[in-house]
Residue, then its C-alpha position, 0 to 999 in steps of 0.5 A: m319093374i325090370k328092363i331087359s334086352i330082347e332080340v327080334k328076328s325076321g328072316t335075316a333081319r335082326f335088331d334088339v329092343a329094350a322092354q320094361a315090365e313087371s317080369i321077364e315073361e311079361a316083357l317078352e310078351i310085350a315085345k312079341g305083341y309089338n313084333s307080331g310074327k317075328e321071333c323074340k328071345v331074351v338077350f343073355p347075359i342080363d345086365p344087372e346094372v339096368f335090370f331093375v328100374e323105378d316104376g316111372l311114368s308107365r306101368g310097363g310095355v315100354v319097347v324101344k329099338i336099341a340096335a340095328 
C-alpha cells in the first residue's frame, strides 16, 4: 500500500487530500471519485518517509483532507 498527497482544485478553491491505495494511479482515481468534477493531481515531490504504508484496516480508498 502507498499513501500520497493529491491537490484538489475547483475554481479558486484548493485543498490537499491524502489517499491510500495499491498504486499511485488508483489513489488518484479514488480521490477523483470523492471529488467529482474537480481537478485532481498528485503533489510532487512525494514524501519517501510516508509513501509506503502497512496494509491496515482498509484495502485502499482512504481519503483524508490534509490542508485548507
